[in-house]
C-alpha positions as CSV (number, residue, x, y, z in Angstrom):
1,M,7.5,12.8,7.0
2,K,6.9,14.2,10.5
3,V,3.1,14.7,10.5
4,L,1.4,15.0,13.8
5,Q,3.1,12.1,15.5
6,F,0.5,10.3,17.6
7,T,1.3,8.1,20.6
8,I,-1.4,5.5,21.0
9,P,-2.0,4.9,24.8
10,V,-1.1,1.3,25.6
11,P,-2.5,-0.3,28.8
12,H,0.2,-2.0,30.9
13,D,-1.5,-5.4,30.4
14,K,-2.2,-5.1,26.6
15,T,-0.1,-5.2,23.5
16,I,-3.0,-5.1,21.1
17,I,-5.3,-2.0,21.3
18,V,-8.9,-2.3,20.1
19,Q,-11.2,0.7,20.0
20,K,-14.6,1.5,18.6
21,D,-15.1,5.0,17.4
22,I,-18.6,6.6,17.1
23,L,-18.1,10.2,16.0
24,P,-19.6,13.0,13.9
25,Y,-16.7,12.5,11.5
26,F,-13.2,11.0,11.4
27,Y,-10.2,12.8,12.8
28,P,-9.6,15.5,10.2
29,H,-5.8,16.0,10.3
30,L,-2.9,14.2,8.6
31,H,-1.1,12.0,11.2
32,R,0.9,8.9,11.8
33,H,2.0,6.6,14.6
34,E,4.4,3.7,15.2
35,E,1.5,1.2,15.3
36,I,0.1,-0.7,12.4
37,Q,-3.6,0.2,12.1
38,I,-6.4,-2.0,10.9
39,T,-9.6,0.1,10.4
40,W,-13.0,-1.5,9.7
41,I,-15.3,1.3,8.6
42,Q,-18.7,0.1,9.7
43,T,-20.5,3.4,8.8
44,G,-19.1,6.3,6.9
45,E,-17.8,7.5,3.5
46,G,-15.1,9.9,2.3
47,T,-11.6,9.9,1.0
48,L,-8.5,8.2,2.5
49,I,-5.2,9.8,1.9
50,A,-2.3,7.4,2.6
51,D,1.1,9.1,2.1
52,N,0.1,11.1,-1.0
53,N,-2.3,8.7,-2.7
54,M,-6.1,8.9,-2.3
55,H,-8.8,6.3,-2.2
56,S,-12.5,6.4,-1.7
57,F,-13.9,4.7,1.3
58,Q,-17.4,3.7,2.3
59,S,-19.2,1.6,4.8
60,N,-18.1,-2.0,5.4
61,E,-14.6,-1.6,4.1
62,I,-11.3,-2.5,5.9
63,F,-8.0,-0.8,5.4
64,W,-4.5,-1.8,6.7
65,L,-2.2,1.1,7.3
66,G,1.5,0.6,7.8
67,A,3.6,1.7,10.8
68,N,4.4,5.5,10.5
69,Q,2.4,5.8,7.3
70,P,0.9,9.3,7.1
71,H,-2.8,9.1,6.7
72,I,-6.2,10.8,7.1
73,F,-9.7,9.4,6.7
74,K,-11.4,12.5,5.5
75,S,-15.2,12.2,5.9
76,A,-17.4,13.4,3.1
77,P,-18.3,17.2,3.2
78,E,-21.8,16.6,4.4
79,Y,-20.5,15.2,7.7
80,F,-19.2,18.6,8.5
81,S,-22.5,20.5,8.0
82,P,-23.6,22.2,11.2
83,K,-27.0,20.5,10.9
84,S,-25.6,17.1,10.0
85,K,-27.0,14.1,11.9
86,K,-24.6,11.7,10.2
87,R,-21.9,9.9,12.2
88,V,-19.1,7.5,11.5
89,I,-18.6,4.2,13.2
90,A,-15.4,2.2,13.0
91,T,-13.6,-0.6,14.8
92,V,-9.8,-0.1,14.9
93,I,-6.9,-2.4,15.9
94,F,-3.5,-1.0,16.7
95,F,-0.3,-3.0,17.2
96,N,3.4,-2.3,17.2
97,P,5.5,-5.2,15.8
98,N,8.6,-3.4,17.0
99,G,7.4,-2.7,20.5
100,Q,6.5,-5.3,23.1
101,L,5.5,-7.7,20.4
102,A,9.0,-7.7,18.8
103,S,10.2,-10.8,20.5
104,F,6.9,-12.6,19.7
105,F,7.3,-11.8,16.0
106,S,10.9,-13.0,16.2
107,L,9.8,-16.6,17.0
108,P,10.6,-19.0,14.1
109,E,6.9,-19.9,13.9
110,M,6.0,-16.3,13.1
111,G,8.5,-16.0,10.3
112,S,6.0,-15.9,7.5
113,I,3.9,-13.3,9.2
114,K,6.9,-11.1,10.1
115,R,7.9,-11.2,6.4
116,F,4.4,-10.2,5.4
117,L,4.5,-7.2,7.7
118,Q,7.9,-6.1,6.3
119,Q,6.5,-6.5,2.7
120,H,3.4,-4.4,3.3
121,T,4.6,-1.2,4.9
122,N,2.6,0.9,2.4
123,G,-0.7,-0.6,3.6
124,F,-3.5,-2.1,1.6
125,K,-7.3,-2.5,1.4
126,I,-8.8,-5.8,2.4
127,P,-10.5,-7.4,-0.7
128,Q,-14.2,-7.0,-0.4
129,E,-14.8,-10.8,-0.6
130,N,-12.7,-11.2,2.6
131,V,-14.3,-8.3,4.6
132,T,-16.9,-10.4,6.4
133,E,-14.3,-12.9,7.6
134,I,-11.9,-10.2,8.8
135,A,-14.6,-8.1,10.4
136,N,-15.8,-11.1,12.4
137,K,-12.3,-11.8,13.5
138,M,-11.8,-8.2,14.6
139,L,-15.0,-8.5,16.7
140,Q,-13.7,-11.7,18.3
141,I,-10.5,-9.8,19.2
142,K,-12.5,-6.8,20.6
143,N,-14.9,-9.0,22.6
144,S,-12.3,-11.3,24.1
145,K,-12.2,-11.2,27.8
146,A,-9.0,-13.1,28.4
147,G,-5.7,-11.8,27.1
148,V,-4.6,-15.2,25.8
149,E,-7.8,-15.6,23.9
150,Q,-7.4,-12.2,22.3
151,L,-3.9,-13.0,21.3
152,M,-5.0,-16.3,19.7
153,Y,-7.7,-14.5,17.6
154,F,-5.1,-11.8,16.7
155,V,-2.7,-14.4,15.3
156,E,-5.4,-16.0,13.4
157,L,-6.4,-12.7,11.8
158,L,-2.7,-12.2,10.8
159,R,-2.6,-15.7,9.3
160,I,-5.7,-15.1,7.2
161,V,-4.6,-11.7,5.9
162,G,-1.1,-13.0,5.3
163,E,-2.5,-15.7,2.9
164,M,-4.4,-13.2,0.8
165,P,-2.8,-12.9,-2.7
166,L,-2.2,-9.8,-4.8
167,L,-2.9,-7.1,-2.2
168,T,-2.6,-3.7,-3.8
169,P,-0.6,-1.1,-1.8
170,L,-2.3,2.1,-0.7
171,S,0.8,4.0,-1.8
172,T,3.8,3.3,-4.0
173,G,7.3,4.5,-4.4
174,A,9.6,6.2,-1.9
175,Q,8.3,8.4,0.9
176,P,8.4,12.1,0.0
177,Q,11.0,14.3,1.6
178,K,10.6,14.7,5.3
179,F,9.2,17.9,6.7
180,S,8.5,19.4,10.1
181,E,5.4,19.1,12.2
182,Y,4.6,22.7,11.4
183,E,4.7,21.9,7.7
184,G,2.6,18.8,8.4
185,L,-0.1,21.0,9.9
186,R,0.2,23.3,6.9
187,M,-0.2,20.4,4.5
188,S,-3.1,19.1,6.5
189,N,-4.8,22.5,6.2
190,I,-4.2,22.5,2.4
191,Y,-5.6,19.0,2.0
192,N,-8.6,19.9,4.1
193,Y,-9.2,23.1,2.0
194,I,-9.0,21.3,-1.3
195,M,-11.2,18.4,-0.2
196,Q,-13.9,20.7,1.2
197,E,-13.9,23.2,-1.7
198,Y,-13.2,20.9,-4.7
199,E,-16.6,21.5,-6.3
200,K,-15.9,25.2,-6.5
201,P,-13.6,27.0,-9.1
202,I,-10.7,27.2,-6.7
203,T,-7.4,28.5,-8.1
204,L,-3.7,28.1,-7.4
205,E,-3.9,31.6,-5.8
206,D,-6.6,30.4,-3.4
207,A,-4.6,27.4,-2.2
208,A,-1.5,29.6,-1.9
209,N,-3.3,32.0,0.3
210,I,-4.4,29.1,2.6
211,A,-0.7,28.2,2.9
212,H,0.3,31.9,3.3
213,M,2.7,31.7,0.4
214,T,3.1,33.2,-3.0
215,P,1.7,31.1,-5.9
216,H,5.3,30.4,-7.2
217,A,6.6,29.4,-3.8
218,F,3.5,27.3,-3.2
219,C,3.9,25.4,-6.4
220,R,7.4,24.3,-5.5
221,Y,6.4,23.6,-1.9
222,F,3.4,21.4,-2.9
223,K,5.3,19.4,-5.5
224,K,8.2,18.9,-3.2
225,H,6.1,17.4,-0.4
226,T,3.4,15.5,-2.4
227,R,5.0,14.6,-5.8
228,H,1.8,16.2,-7.2
229,T,1.2,19.5,-8.9
230,F,-1.6,21.4,-7.3
231,L,-3.8,20.9,-10.4
232,S,-3.1,17.1,-10.6
233,F,-4.0,16.7,-6.9
234,L,-7.2,18.8,-7.3
235,N,-8.2,16.8,-10.4
236,E,-7.7,13.5,-8.6
237,I,-9.8,14.7,-5.7
238,R,-12.5,15.7,-8.1
239,I,-12.4,12.5,-10.1
240,N,-12.4,10.5,-6.9
241,E,-15.6,12.3,-5.8
242,A,-17.1,11.9,-9.3
243,C,-16.6,8.1,-9.1
244,K,-18.5,8.0,-5.9
245,K,-21.3,10.0,-7.3
246,L,-21.5,8.1,-10.6
247,T,-21.9,4.8,-8.7
248,N,-24.6,6.2,-6.4
249,S,-28.0,5.0,-7.6
250,T,-29.4,8.6,-7.3
251,H,-27.0,10.3,-9.7
252,T,-28.7,12.1,-12.6
253,G,-26.2,11.8,-15.4
254,I,-22.5,12.1,-16.2
255,A,-22.7,15.8,-17.2
256,T,-24.4,16.7,-13.9
257,V,-21.8,14.8,-11.9
258,A,-19.0,16.5,-13.9
259,Y,-20.3,20.0,-13.1
260,S,-21.1,19.2,-9.5
261,C,-17.4,18.1,-9.0
262,G,-16.0,21.4,-10.2
263,F,-15.4,20.8,-13.9
264,N,-16.7,23.5,-16.3
265,S,-16.4,21.4,-19.4
266,I,-17.7,17.9,-20.1
267,T,-14.9,17.4,-22.6
268,N,-12.3,18.3,-20.0
269,F,-14.0,16.0,-17.5
270,N,-13.9,13.0,-19.8
271,R,-10.3,13.6,-20.7
272,I,-9.1,13.9,-17.0
273,F,-11.4,11.0,-15.9
274,K,-9.8,8.7,-18.4
275,R,-6.3,9.8,-17.5
276,V,-6.9,9.2,-13.8
277,T,-8.9,6.0,-14.0
278,G,-7.9,4.5,-17.3
279,K,-11.5,4.4,-18.4
280,S,-14.1,6.8,-19.8
281,P,-17.0,7.6,-17.4
282,S,-19.3,5.3,-19.3
283,E,-16.7,2.5,-19.3
284,Y,-16.1,3.0,-15.6
285,L,-19.9,2.6,-14.9
286,D,-20.2,-0.5,-17.1
287,S,-17.3,-2.2,-15.4
288,Y,-18.5,-1.2,-11.9
289,F,-22.0,-2.5,-12.3
290,N,-20.9,-5.6,-14.3
291,V,-18.7,-6.6,-11.3
292,D,-21.6,-6.0,-8.9
293,D,-23.9,-8.2,-11.1
294,Q,-21.3,-11.0,-11.2
295,M,-20.9,-10.9,-7.4
296,V,-24.7,-11.1,-6.9
297,A,-24.8,-14.0,-9.4
């Protein structure tokens, strides 16, 4: 997938790039780069699309994205309001295991870490119980003055992550068929449109117009490049948003959430919610808050 290929600027005296982003919202276009990316979202919420899978994200979560893995951290709609005073804050680490670090990762002592990198090309989310430890390690890397010290903290971070069991990939299966940069921009526009308008009764024809295609051609195009039908992708976006609203302490009921996320029937909402999450809305709420109670205990 050729999607807005980024080149991360690498200083001549650095092989590990650390940056802190403070922005009105995250970069809103699907893109990829040769570097592995570790993103600690300190402030912000929205939806991460990695390849063609979507995941909610919120403050104090950490995501590992594989090299050349197409992705977009799409901030929640309220971040794009002209009067919004919200902002996102993130600390991000980039490194290319096949660039200047290739010989380093080829050392016998780095064998287990190199295998870990090769086994997790589809990325993963750091388990919540490990976020504090990894975030602290990222801060040590960022704040290191000496290059050797930074490299030592970096290796320690890799060692800790490499020992985490049962990391769930952000995407599964083979990459979808490659497409051009122009098509990547077109897909990005389609994603953005759906994610901004999901609560409205948008139709296949509406999405096809955004892509400047006939509905029939758009159906084939969208399925070819995403492995989703337009409707299944739209429903996953809506359920993803519904999950976030349901677990927000200010939500006013399942029916209200359903209608606010673009569903015109509570029966249809319940059916699709269970198909996407494996649980009914009430079961999802019970399991979510029971987990939180156990963590507090």
